[in-house]
N, C-alpha and C positions, 0 to 999 in steps of 0.2 A: 196858465201858461204862456209864456214869452215869445212873442214874433219878431223878426228881426230881417228886413229888406238886406239883397245879398249887396255887399260891397260893390260899385262900380268898378270897372277895371280903372286903373290910372292911365292919364294920359301919354305918360311915359314911358309905362309897359307896351302902348300901342305902337309908339313910337321904335322901342326895339325892336319888337316883332316885325315892323315894315323894314327897318334896316337888316335884321338878319335876312329876312327871305330875300331882300335885294343882293346881299353879298353873296350866298350860297347859289343865288339864280347866274350871276355872273362867272363864277369858279366851276360849276358843272356843268354849263351849258355844252361844253365840248366832249366831257364824258358821256353825257346822253346821248350825242349824235352818233359815237363811235360803237354805241352798244345795242342798237336797237334790234339787230336780230337776234343777239343773245337775250336781250328783253322779253322777245315775244317766245324762246323756248321756256324760259322759267314760268312766265304767265299758262303756258300749255300744261306745265308737271300736273300729274295726277296727285290730287290727295283727299284724305277722308278725314272728315271730323264729325263730332257730336257733341255740342257743349249748350247747352240751356240755361237762359236766364245767369248769364255770369258776366263777368265784367271783359271790355276790349281788349285790356292787357292780358288777359288769360287765354283768350282767343290767340293773340300774337305769340306768346309763350307756345302754345301748343302747337301752332306753324313752325316755329323757329325749333322746336325740341324734335319734334317728329317727323317733319317732311324737310328739315335743312333749309327753310326758308329766313334770310335776315332780312329785318326791319330796320330803319331807319327814322325816328321823328323827334319834335322837339315835344316835352310834355308842357309845355306853356301854350304850344298850339294846338295839343291834341289832347281832348279829354279822355284820358283812359280807364276812367272809372264807371263809364257809362253802359250802361247793360246792353247786351245782345244775346241772340239766339242764333245757332246753326246747326244743321244737321245735314250734310252732303257725304256721299259716298261715292269716291273715285272719282271726282268731278276735277276741270282744270282749276289750277289756283285762280285764273281770272274770275270764274264765275263765284267762288267763293269771296273773294276781295269785293266783286261788286255787290254781292248781297250784302255782305256785313258791313262795308264802309261807306257806300254811296248813300246809304239811308241814313248814315250819320252826319253827313256833310264833309267826308272826307274824301281827297282824291288820293291817287296815287301816283307812280311812276318806277319803272326800274331803270337803275344807273349802276352799270357794270353786274355783280349779281348781289345787290341787294335792292330794298323797295323802299323809296321815300316816301312817307304820307306825308298830307299836307292838307290843309281847310280847300273844302271845294270853291271853284271860281279862281283858284290861281294854281301854278303847276306845281308841282312837289319842290322843284327847284327852291321855288319861292319862299318855302314856308317852312322847310324843316334844317336847323341848324344842327346837322349832325354830321354831315361827312367832312367839314374843316373844324378847323379852331377858329371861333369868331367871337368877341369880347364884345359887350355894350354895358357900360357903364350906366349907373342912374342919375339923374339930372341934381341928386342932392349928395352924392357920394362919390367922389372921385378916388380910384384905388390907385395905391402908387407904389405896391410892393410885388415885383413881377416876380412870377414861378411858372416852371415847366413842369412837366410829370408824364406819366403813363400807366393807364390802367390794363390790367391784365387778368386772365381769370386763374384758375390754380394752377394749370398745366403752362403757364406762362406767357398763352397765347394773347394777343392783343383784341380787347372789346372795342368794336367800332360803334360810334352813337351814343356811348354812355356821358350822362349829362353831371356838367363839375358846376356845383353851385355855391357862391359863398353864403354863408347860412345868416338867414335873416336882411339880405339884400336880394335883389335881381341881378347882380353881379354873377355872370356863367358864361359856359363855354363847353361846348361837346368836343369829344375824341375824334381824331382825324382816322384817315384809312390804317394808319399804323396802331392805333390807341392813344397815341399821343395828344397832348394838351398844354395851352398856355394861357395864362390868366394872371391879370395886375389884382391884387389883392387888397385889402385896407392898412395890413400889418401883419406882425407877427401873432397877434390873437386871432387872427381869422380862423374859421371854421369850415372847412370843404365839406359840401355834402355829395357823394357821388351816389348815382343813381341809373340802373340800367334794367330791364324788363328781366324777368326769370331770377333775378340775383337780390341778394341782402343790401339796403342802402346801407353805405360807411360812412362815419364823419372822422375826417382829419384834420386836427389842428396844425398850423401852418409852424409855430414857432420859427424857428433859424434856418428850416431847409429852403434851400432854392429849388431843389428836384426832389419832384417824390414820384414813388412808385406803389399803387394800389392795386391790391390783391380782392378782387370780388368773389366773394361766396355765394354759389346758388342758394337758390331759396327752396328749403326743403318741404315748402309747403306744395312744393310742384309736384303732382300726383300721376301727371301722363308720362312717367318712366314706364318703360316696356320692361317686363318681364315675362323670360322664356317658360312655356308651360307644358312643354314637349310636344311635338309635331305643329309648333307656330309658337305666337306670342301673343301677349294680353297685355290692355293696360295697367296698370298698378292700381288704379283707383277702381277699378271692377273685377280685381283678381277675388273670388271665395274661397279660394284654397290659403291651407297655411303653408306658405310658399318663403322663404328666407333666402336671401342672395348675398355673395360677396363679390365686389367688382375689383377691377385691377388695380384702381385706387388705394384700395384699401391695403394691399399688399408691395404695393411700388417700395423698390428699392430694400426691402425685408429679405432676410435670410429665410426664404420658402424656398425649398429647392424640390418640395414635391407638392402638385397643388392640392391635393387630399390634406396636407396638413394645413394649409390656408384657413381649412375650417374649422379648427381650433380654437376655441373660446370667442368665435365670431359669429356663430350662428347659433341658437338658442335651440335646446333641444336635442344637439349631436354632439356624441361624446368621441372625441379623436385622444386614442392612447397610443402613445408610440411603444411599438412591440421591443424595439431594440434601438440604442442610440448609435450604434454602426452606421457610417455612411451607406445611403441607398435602401434602408430598411423601410419598410411599408408601416403606418400606422394602422391600428384597429378602430373602423368606424361604426359606430353604431347611432342610428336614427331613433329617437324617442326608444330607447331600451333594445332589449334583447327580446326577439320576436320567434326565434327557434332556439330549440337545442343543439341543432347541427351546423347550421348556418346561418347567421343574422347580417351577411354583407349587405351593402346597398348594391344597385344595379347602377352600374355609370354608361353615361352615355356621351358621346363627343361629336358637336356638329351631327347629331341623328345619326351618329353608328354607336352601337352598342358593344363597349368594351369589356374584357376582363381584368384590364390592368393600365393605369393609369401613370404610372410612373416614365411612360415613356414622354409624356408633355412636358413641354419645358413652362413652367408657371408665368414666364413673362410674357408669353404668348397667349393667355387667357383671358379672355376680355368679361366675363363673369362666369360665376357657378351659383346655380340655382339649386337648391335643396326643397323637393315636394314630401313633405312631411305627412301626410293626411290623404284622404280619400282622391286629392289632385293627382296622386300616382296612379290610380287606377287606369288611366290612358296607356299602362305597360303592362299592366294585367299579372299575368302568371309569377310576374319578376319584381316585383312593386311591395311586397308586405313588409319589406326592409327599409324601404323610401327608396328615393331615386334620385342620383345627383345630376344635373345637366351642365355640360360645360358647353361655353360657346367660345372659340377662339377669335382672336383679332382680324377684323376687317380693316381695309382702307376707307380712310374718311373724305369726304369731297375737299378736293384744295390741290395746290402744288404738293410735290412730293416730299414727305417729310423723312427725314434720318435721323434716326436715334439711337444712342448708345447708354448702355448702363452696366455697371459693373463694380463689384466689390474685391478686395483681398483682405484676408483677416486671419486671426490664429486663433487656435481653440486650445482648451483644456478641461479636464475635470473641473465640476462644481465643486467636490467633495469625494472624502474618503472614509472607508469605514476603518474605524478605532480598533486596530487589533493588536495583539501581546505583542512586544518587542522581546527580542532574545531573553533577557534576564528574568520578564515576567512570564513568560512560556514554559523557562526551565522551573520555575517556581510553581507552576500550576500543574507541569507533570509530577513534580515530586507529590503535590497535595493529591491529585488522583492515585498516584501508586499507593500513598499511605492508606488513603481512605479506603483502599482495595486490600489493605493488609500485607502490602510489600514494601521492597526497600526503596527510597529513594534513587534516582536516577542521575541526577547531576548534585556533585559534591559543593560546587559554590556557586550557583545562578548569578549572584550579584557581579561575577569578574567575565561575565559573557557580553556585558555591554548592550547595545540596542540591537545589534546583527543587523541581518537584511532585511529591508522596507520594500516588501515586494510591491507594492500597490506604486509606490515612488518608483521603481525599478519600469516597470509596463507601461506607465502614464505619460504620455507626452502633454508639456503645455504651451508647444508651439506648433501643433498640427496646422498646416496650412489650409486654407480654401479658398478658392476664388471662385468667379462666377462673370461671365461676361456675356452681353448680350447686345446685339447689333441689328436692326430691323430698316427696313424701307418701305412706308405704305402711300397711299393715295389715292385720289378717284376725279374721274371726270362725270361727266351725266349719264356716260353708256357704259362707265367701266368702273370696279374698284380692283386695287391688287393691296397684298400686305406679303412681305418678305420678310425673314427673320434668319439669323444664324445665333447658337446658344452654345457655351460650352463651360460645363461645370468640371471643377476637380475640388477634391474634398479627401484630406486624410482622416484616418479615424486618430482618435484621442488612444486607444488601447494598442502600441506596438504598429506605428504606423507602416512598417514595411511591410506589413502582411492584412494591412486593414486601409482600404484606399478605393476611391468610387471615382470614375470618369464618365461622364456624358457629353455626347455631342448631338445637337437638335439642329435640322433645320426645316423650316414651313414655309410652304406659298398658298393662300389665299387668295381666289381671283373672283369675281363675276364679270357677266359681260350682257349687254343688253341687246339683242340683237336688232329686235323690234320692239314696239312699245308694247306687243303683245308675248313677248317671248323673250325670257332670260335663261342662260345658262351660267354654270358655276361649279369651283372646285374646291376642295380642302384638301391638302397633303403635308403629311408630317413624317420626316425619317427622323429616325431615332436609333442612337448607336450608344449601349454602356459596357462597361469591362468593371468588373467587381471583385476585390479581393478581399477575403472575411477571415478573420481571425478564427473559423471553425465554433465550437461550441459557445455559445451566450444563454445565460438563465438556465445552467445547467451544471450538475454537481460533478459530470463525468470529465474532467480536464477541460483543457481551453487557458488560456492566460488569465483571463478573470477568477476561474473556480481555483487555480493552480496559485494564484495571487495571495485567495482569500485562506486558502487551506494548507499552504507550505510554511513549515516552520521556518523562522527566522533566524535559524542556525547556519543553514545553508547558505554557502558564498552563491552569487553569481557565476563567477567565474574562479578556477582553482589553480593558483600558482604553485603550491607546495603539497605536492600529492601525499607524500608522505605524514602530512601533519592533518590528514583528514581522518576522520575514526573508521571509514569504511574505504582507505587507502587500494585495498585489494579488487575493489570494483573498476578503479581507474586502470588499472593495469590487467586484468584479465578481459578487459572490453574494451581494450585500446583502441581496435581497427575502426569499433560501432561508435565510439562515445563522438559526442557532436562538440565541434571547437567552435570558436569565435575565428575574427579574420587575424588573428594573433597566434593563433594555434593552440592557446588556452582550452581546455578540456571545461564545458559547463558545469557547475556543480551539481552534485544528484546527493538528493537529501538520505540521512541516514535512518530516518525516523518516519518520515511519511512516503506512502507508495500509490499502487494502483494508478489509477489516471492522473493522479497529481504530481505533474512533473514540471521540471524548470521552464519557466516561461518563455525562456529565450532558445533553450535546446527544442523545444517544441517548434518555435517559430521558425527553425532551421529547416524543420521536416515540411513546412509549408510554402519557402518562397517559392514565387512565381507562380503557384498555383492561382486560377482565376475563373470566373464564370462569365458569360458575358451573354447579350441580347440587342438582336436589331431588328426595329420594329419598324413596319410601313403602315402608316393610317392614313386613310384617305376618302372620300367621298367625290361624286360628281353628279350635277342634277342639272334638272330640265323643268321649266316653268312655265305656261303658257295662260294666258288670260283670254280665252276665246267670245267672252261677253263680259258686260262690266260687272265686276263683283265676283266671278267666279275664276279661281286659278287651282289649274291641274298640275299637279307638282311630281316627278317619276324622280328618287334617289337612289341610289347605289352606291353602298359603301363597302368597305371591307378594311380589317387588319390581318397582314402577313407576319407572323412571328419567326424568329430565326433563332434559336438560343441553345446554349449548351455551357460543356465546360471542359477544362483541362487541368488535369492534374498528376502531380508526379510524387511517388512515395520511395525514397532512398532508403540505403541500411542505415541503420541506429538503434543506439540503446540509450533511451532515457530513464530507466529504472527496470528492476526485477521483471514487472507484469506490461512495462508497455517497450516493446522494442520491435523491431525489423530486422533479423540475421539472415533469412535466406536469401531473399531475392527483391529486387528493385521492381516498381512497375508504376507503367502510365496508364491512365484512365482517360479517355476523350468522350466526350458526349454531343452529338449534334442533333437537335430536335428543330420541329418546324410546327405550325399552327396556323390554320387560314380560318378565320371566321368572316362571315357577310351575313349582310341584310339588306333586302330590296323593301324598300317603301313606297307605296303609291299612295297619295291622298287628292282629295278635292275638297277646297274648301269656298264656300259662297258665303259672302259677307253683304248686307244691306241694311240700310235704314230709312223706315218710312216716319214722318211726325219724328215723335219722342222714343219711338221703338228701334230698338238697336238690336239686331241677330246676326249670328255666324253659325254656320254649322259645317262639321269638317267630318267625311266618311274616307275609309282608308283600309288598303291591306298590308301587311308585314310578312314577308318569310326571311326566316334565318337560318345557318348551316354552320356549324363548327366542326371541324376533322383537324386530328394533331397526328404525328407518328415521330419517330426517332430510330436512330442508329449509333450504338455505344461500343467502344470495344476497349479491353484492357490487354496490356502487351507486358508481358511478363519477363523479365530477366535484361533489360537494356544494358549495356558495357560500360553505364555512365553512372553518377551519383547526386544528380542535380537537377532541378526544373531547366536551366539555362542549356545543358548539354543532351537532356532529354529529346528524343524522337521517335517517330512510329515508324520511320525506316529503316532501321536496323532491322537485319537479316536474323530473324526467329524463327525457332520452329513453329511450325504449325498448332503445337500444342499449346504455346506459349501466348498464342493470338486468339482471345477469347471475345466473341461478337454477342451482342444483345440486340434485341428489335423492339422496337415499341411501337405499338399503333392502337388509336382510341376509336372506339364506336363512335362514328358521325352521330351530332345530335340536330337536330331540326325542330322550327320551331313556324307555326303558321297562323296567322292571324287576322282577325277582322274587328275594326275598332269606330266607332263614331263620337262625337264631340258636338252639343250644342250649347252655345252660349248667348243669352239674352237680357239686354236690359231695358228701363223704361227711363228715361230721362236721366242714367246714369244713375239711379237712384235705387230702383228693385231690381236686384240681379240676381240669376240663375246659372249654372252650368249642372249639365248631365254629360255623365259618359260612361260608355258601355265598350267593352272587348271580349272578346272571344279567342280564345289560344288554344290550339294543338300542339302537344307536346309528343316526342318519341321516348320520353323516358315514363311515360304511365302506362298503365293496362289498358286493355281494349273496351273497359268499361266506363273509364273517364281518360280517355285519350283527350278530350275536349272540358274546357270550364271557361264559364262566363264569368265576368268581373264587373258588375256594374257601382255606380257613384252618384250622389246627386250633393251640390253644395248650393247653398240660396246666401244671399247677403241683402243688407239694407242701408243705404247711406242717408241717415237719418239727418245729417246738418246739410242734406239737399231739400229739406222739405221747407215750404214757403212761411210755414210758422215755428220753424227754427230759429232762435235768436242770432241774430247778426250783428258783427264788430264786437264779439265776445271773447272769451279766453279760448272757448271751442271753435277751432277752425273747421275741422272736421272729423266727422266721426261714422266710421263702418263697422255695422255690427254683421258678422257673418256665422255658417256652420256647415258641416258637410256629415255626410256619414256614406260608408261606401266598403264593398268587400274586395279585397287585394289578395294576391295568392303569392307561393313562395315555389316554385318548381326547382330551385338551386339548392334544396335540403337533401339531394337524394341523386346519385349517379345513374348511369345508365344500366338498363336491364333489374333494377331493382324489382321490376314486378313480376320476372320470367324465372322460371326454375331453369337456374343456368347449370352446368353440368363442369365436375371438378373431377379431377384424376387423383391417385396415391391410396385410393379406397381397395386396397390389394387383401388376398386372402390366400392362404395354403390349402391346396387339396391334396390330400394323398400325402405320397412321400415326398416332400423337397418339390411340390409342385406349386409355384407360385403364379398365382393369376393376378394379373394387373387389372384394377377395375376402376370404373366411373360410374358417378350417380350423382344426381342432382343435391347441389349444393345446399337450397331451402326450396320449400313448397311457393306454386306459382301464387302470384294475387292479383287478378286482372280486376281488381275495384281499387288497386291503390292509386289514389289521386292527390293533388296539389293541398300543400298547408294552406288554410284561408285562414285570414287576417281581419276582423270586422272592425273598423276604426270610425271614430266619433270625433266629430271635433268642433267646440265652441270657442269664439275669440272676438278681438274686435281691435282696428284699426284708427290711431284718431292722430292729429295735430293739434295741438294747444298752443297757446301763445306764441302761435305762428312760429315757433322753432323750435318747440318739444314735438318729438314722433314717438308714439307709445304702441305698442303693440303684444297682446295679452293672448294666449290660449289656453283651453283647458281641454285633455283630451283622454281617449280611453281604447286601447287597443287590445282585441281578444283573438288570440290565435286559437282555430280550431284544428283537431284532427292533425296535430306535430306529428311529421314523417321520425319513426325510430323503430329498432328492432324489437320485435319480441322474443319471447322466450317461448320455445317449444320443450317439451317432455324429451329426454334422453332417447325411451322408446319410439319414438318418432321416425329414428333411423336419418335425420340429417345434419351434417358437418355443420353446417351454420343456421343463422336464425333468419327469417324473412322479416319485409319491412311492410309496416302497417300505418294506418292513421289513428294513432292514439295518442291522447294528452290534450292538454288545453294550458295557456298560458296566459298571463294579463299584464298589460303594462299601463299604467294610468300617470298622469302628472299634469303639470302645470308649467307654462313660459311667458317669460316678461322681457321686452327688451323696450331700450329707452334709449333716445338720441337729442341732444340739444345743442344749438349751434348758436353762438354770440360774438359780440363784439365791443371793445371797450378801447373807443381811440384806435391807435394804429393795430392793437393786438386782437388778433382775430382767434377763435377756439373754437372747437367742438369736441361734447364730451357723451361717451356711449357706454353702453352696458348692457349684459342679459344675465339672465340667471333661468337655470330649468331645475325642476324637480322630477323626477322620475321615480315610481314604486314597481317595480318587477316580482312577479309571485307566479310560480306554476299552480295552476289551480286542479289539474288532474294528469296522471300517467297510465289512464287504465286499469284496468281491473287484475293484472298479472304482474306490473311491477311495483315496486314501493319506492324504489329511488333508482339513481344510477350514480357509482363512485365518480370523485372529479379528484385530481390531483394526486400524485405520490411524490415520496422522495425517498431517497436510498435508505433503507433499513428502518423508517418508521413503521412503527406497529402496526398500523393501518392506514386508510385513506385520508387524505387531507380534508376533503371536501364532498360535499352531497347536490344531487339535484333531487330535489323530493316536493310533494304536495305541502302548499302552504309556506314554501322559502323562494327566495329567488335564488337563481339559476348558479350551480356551484357553491351554494353557501358553505362556508367553512363549517368541519364538523370536530367534534374532537372531546376530550377532558377537558374539566374546567377544574385548573390549580387554585387553592386557597392559599396559597403560601407557603411557605415551609415549617416543615415541625423544628422548633429553634432547640426544643430538651426531648428526652425521653418521657418528661411527664405529659407533653403535649400529645405523644403518640397513643400515650394508655388513656390520655380521657377522650381521645376519639373514638368512640365504642356506639353499638346499635344494639339494644337490649343486652348492654352489660357487658358485650364481645367487642375485641377492639375491630375496627374496620381495617386498618393497616396494619396487620402485626408484623411482618416481616421489615416496617420501614424503619428507618435511623435518622437519628437528627441532623438535620439537612436534605432529608427528603422532602419532595412536594406533598402538600396533603391534597389529596383528589377528592373531590365533590361525589358523595354518593346518592347519584342521580335518582336511581331507582330505589332506594332506598331498603335493597335487601342486605346491609351490612357487610357488603365486599365489594372491590373495586373490578368491575368487569365489564366487556366492550358494549354493554349495558349502559354505563354510566356516561356516555356520550353524549353530547347535544351540540345544538347550533350553535356558534361562536359569534358569528358576524358575517358582513355582506361583502365580498371581494368589489361590486360595482358601485361606485358611485351614487350617492341619492341625489344631490345636488352639483352641477358645474356651472361655471359662470365665465365672463369674461368682462374685462373693462379698457376702453381705447381714452386717450386724451390727445388730440392734436391741437395745436396752436402753432401762432406766426405771428411776427412783431417784425415788421419791414420786409426785410430780405431774411431773417434768420426765422429757423422753425423747428419746433420738435414733435416728436412721436411716442408716444408711451403706449405699450399694450399690454396688458396681462390677462392670465387666466388660472382657473385653478379649480379643484373638486373637495368635496368633503361628504362624509358619511359611510367612507368604505374602509376596510380593513386590508392589510397587507401582513402575509404568513411570511417571515424571514428564515427561510431554511438553506441559507449558501452553506454552512458549515457541514462536511461529511461526516455522520452519524457513525457509520462504519469504520471511520479511520480515527480510532483514539486518541492518535497523537498529532491530529489537525490541528492547527493553532487555534486559538480562543479568541473571541471577540474579546473588548477590553474591558467589559463588565464581568467577565468570570474574575477579574481579580479582586472584585470583592464577595467571591464564592463564599458560602457557609463554611467556617471553620469552628473548632472548639473555642478560637481565641476572637471569631467574630461571629457570634451564636446569633445577633441578632439580624444579619442579613436576611433577605427572601430570594436571593439566588441561589440553585439549590447547589449540595456539595457535589466535587468534583469526582469523577469515580469511571472507569475504565468499563467496568461490566456494568455500572447500571442497573442496578436488580429491580429498581423502583420502576424502570423507563422514567425518570426525570426527562430527560432528553428524547427517547424514542418516540415515546406517547406524542400523539399530535393536539396540541392544547391551547390554550390562549396565553400561554408562557410566550410562544413565537408571533403572536398578533401584534399589531401597533398600527395607529392610526396612522390611514393612509393619506388624510387631507394635506393640500398643499397650496399655495399660491405661489405662483411663479412670474416674473415679469420677465416675457419674453422677446420684447422689444423695448430699446431705449435708445431712441436715435436723435441728435443734432444734425441740423443742415443748415445750409447759406446758399442762395442764389447770387450769382453774381450781378450786379446793378445792369440794366437794360442799357446806359448809358456807355458800358464799356464792352457791349457785345454788339452794339448797333453799327458798328464801323466794320466788323467781322461778317456780318450778316448771319449771327447766331442767335435763335430763339430762346434759348435756356442754357444755362449751365449751373447743376446744381452739385456741391460738394457737400458730403455728409461722415459723420464719424458714427458708429451703431454697436450696439452689445445686442448680443444672444443669449437668453437665459441666464440675464446677470443675477439674478437674485431670485433662492428660493426658499419660501418661509415655510418649514414642516415639522412635524415632530417627528417624523419617521428618521429612522438611524441607517438605513441603507443609502446606498450609492443616489439612488434614485426613485422618487416615488409614487412616478409615472408608470405601472407595470401593467401590461396586459396581462389579464388571468388573475393577478391578487397574487401570485407565489413568486418570492424573490429568492432566485438560487443563484445571484452572481450578474444580474442584469448588466448589460453594455448602457452605460448612462450616458444620456445626453452631455453634450457638452457646451460650456460656457465660450462665448466666441467674441472676440473683438476687433472691427474690421473699419476700414475707411473705403469710400465708394464715390463714385463719380456718375451724374447723370447729366448728358448733353442731348440737346436736340437742333438739329439744324434745319 
């Protein structure tokens, strides 16, 4: 082993330090004198810190990040790598600094709101080259090329005290109070090394640049980030649960109109599926799979207030969204089995007032359209069907009909406007914080924008005030108003623009200019007073071939013009917190959400076709509802550290109540025929004014809960949680339930024997187990024998007795669904810049709530609820993130992938399965929930291709007997699953899973000088989609383009079944794998290019940041699915409203 003496400090470096000390001392003396009183206030600030055998830099970083303490020092004067330990709880900052710094021979002094460090024996001013630009050349190398620059963070805020060093020399400076610096370097080949605590070092080649702006990236190795865990926060380094976060920066300037949509692809284990692309539509969210057959929605908590709907929130107001995925959710007890989503809104940050605006304007259009037959093809296919049924062709010359009307082109808009604008002002002092914002969203739908539109206005204000050192008060308040116009039916075969565009024949024109030329001219004349017309007075076309609910979309739209729904929401909370003794915080908080919502709709007189009309009376319906939910939480938290032991204990109570009511009215026969002219003020007979009342049973919840967190030296970690809930929804035998959990962690990298300075910087092992509940799977009075009417009976001659009887027997033992959740995982930081999170979990739901079947002789009209059935979810999650830099090119790349297996393990002794999904005129249900299968698995016949000839039909036998004796060439060959030699209902089987097995997301962010790029994509695979948009009961409905290749004697090799209206073999009416397609997709959700205006341009205008960007949403979707959109909640596509592709331009300004 070789030993080497440490190289002595060169004399010229000593001279350099001395020169810097003198220079700094001279320039900052006045500043120090003027800030004596402010300095004392900073040093009196109470802080808590527990770090052992760590570096001085880590301690300073902790104080800077968690307590907003800002330090300035020179790395040449202060050795930041020396090891220190500190364990102090709620102590003045002065005490902490004295213990940490003085033993290391370091002095400090407060200048303005920053603490300047220096060597003991001199003042801080004399030792730290951080607050002003100071250049010192070496004795042997005189720099000759002058450069200037600025160092900022990712938000554009200046970084004060960052060191700028010419690589390979001692030539360097530090940034001033505005983040600026000046330096003479040796020439264009000089490389600048920029460093600051808590950030990654950067190297920049000077080249021909004379003014350089450097953006430093935070070091992800920092694990002192605070995570919201429910009724409190916890350091990320000591978290033992499976908790994922989405921060405000992750969705900045992106088209996220709902905060729940921000979770899509960004959080492992969370499935976000859009229920509709209609503006304002809520997605379906599942955390680690479906945990209940009835309700698997997560619990939402906004700033401590439990809410049922988060559409009222402006995503721009959200600071962070945490997802509790495992036993950590037990702090919310009976409502946490489906996971908990904690939303924290933004608060003011210490400093001067900051005014920010961000917004974008864009245009939307469909990503794709379904390929359907045109007019000539449609006529040809209709002729084929007629001939196959032994009838004469309908159309004599299909080729002469041309392409006809493309209804999809007619209803879709390629330039539907979307605009979003946000303005906020925030700031804070030592005693108060404030944040106020205004938001406005206006989004037109891509399907018939006149009747598809969503507008939302938001106002938010959050404040806190420190009345005394031991007494703090605060409030959070949000006002939201939205107004929504809807196209009506979506993902339904029963009419509406989408279903009609997919099923209406292409022979029907949009409008008719020559009624006499129409095959059904008499309809236009007979119903002339009721036919819907356009602005020019031309009647909208009425199909001569397709009827029922399938109508001209434009005529349909005129019957809905003006109709809307609305919602006004007031969400807020107020709290008071005292600290009577050191370490004990007692807090009371009351929160509430008051909602007013309703609708206003008018039905005119109209004739759309023979089965869809209103020829008698106009009607107007108005409804106004209200809902009030409140919860009152009281908590006491005690935190203490002794030696290397750190303990925090929480106890609390919570009470919640939800009430709702409403009133609706129908007004028949108003003497007008449009929404614009309608009024409930018309004098109408009393019989034409029909009122309806709505009142819901109040739902109440009373709870007690506690949590203990302990760690030894941040190495051995433990969290224990228990909650006891009482609910008005359960029987007297089980009104209360207890929900415990335990979590443990081991930070192996903090062991003394763990290798230092290796590729593994941080490794934490963790595990959890708990029992959580679900009371949201059942409504009120499900445990009781409620009384219903209409059980009448005739006694004697014409003597009708009105009767009442119990709907179902009582079940006083009805209780919560319980989910037992276990999780094992680890968090790691590797190679300084690579973060890894891995989890394996199992969730077992016991006692699923569902109705059981009683024999008819029991005499009940309904079925009672009971706890029967079990369900299991198990899976794996992996998240990765990497941050790097190459010259001026900064980048970070991340991704996550999740696997989940869902399986029903029991449905009790009475029920074999539940049916799921129906399609008009399908012979059987589409799916089943059955033991051994995932929820809602597709169930039907298996087609083995078509019979290409009579010989194949004759050869398909069982014991010498034809299995399908009535089949004809071109019919499907059905699999004989039960082997009985005939095709019956018993030959159905499970065909596929509507739930994705894998979900994943990837992101890439990069910046080069003032330019930046953001790419975010997400996808799924492992699921099937049942495509069922064609009306089976309307034989003349339009055909998918694949039908052009249907089997005919001249096309005998085709596997697409022959066309027939009668369909005797049920080729189309049987639910089968013929309708199933692969639902896997990958979608580029966001592609954004941005440019930050140079600081030199903004300085004179006193503007901190101006960023302009161009962005696209849903730019590309890679999928094998041939429908509108592979993202379908429930997996059945009957004409889903597709998500839009958006191109937009935006602006982000900070003053």
